N, C-alpha and C positions, 0 to 999 in steps of 0.2 A: 507172165513176166512180173517179178516183184517191183515195187516202186523204186527200190534202190538200183536194181538192174536197168530199169527203164531209164532212170536219171543218168546213169553212167553211159548208156547208149546215146542219149540225147546229147550229152556233153561231147562225146567223141564225134558225133555227126555234125554238131556246130563247128568244131575244130576243122573237120574235113571240108566243110563248105568254105570256111574262111581261107583255107590254103589252096582251094581250087580243085579239090577232088570231087569228081561227079558223084552225086547221090541220087539213087533211084526214088521214083515216086512211090514205089512199093514199100520201101524203108520208111519213108515219111508217114505214109498212112498207117503202117504198123505202130510206129512210135506215138503217133497222135490219136489212135483209135479210141482211147477212153474218153476223149473230149470231142464230141460231134462237131461243135463249132470250129475247133482248130482243124479237125479232120477235113471238113468240107473246104475250108480255105486252102488247105495243102493241095487239093486236087487242082485248084485254080492257079495258085501262085507257083513261082519257081525261084530258085537260087536265093537271092538276098531276102526275099520274103519268108522263105523257109526258116531263116535264122530267127526271125521275130516270132514265128509260131513256136518254134522249139524252145526259145527263151520263156514264152508264156507257159508252155507245158512244164518246163523245169520249175518255174515259180509255183505252179499249182502242185506239183509233187512235194516241194520243200515245204509248202504250207500245210499240206495234209500230213507230213511226217512229223510236225511239231506237236 
């Protein structure tokens, strides 16, 4: 998955969580796979905590793309 595609998927997933659409742990772990620290937390956290993890991942992608 390219960084641009991963970022787009992360943004879509954040929006889905915000409006209450269920998101699977499988999707979360797939999106956070490149970052072991975030990946491990995704297994433990649920719902609102996932937004924080996804935002951290998005920030890391944006920094890497600069």
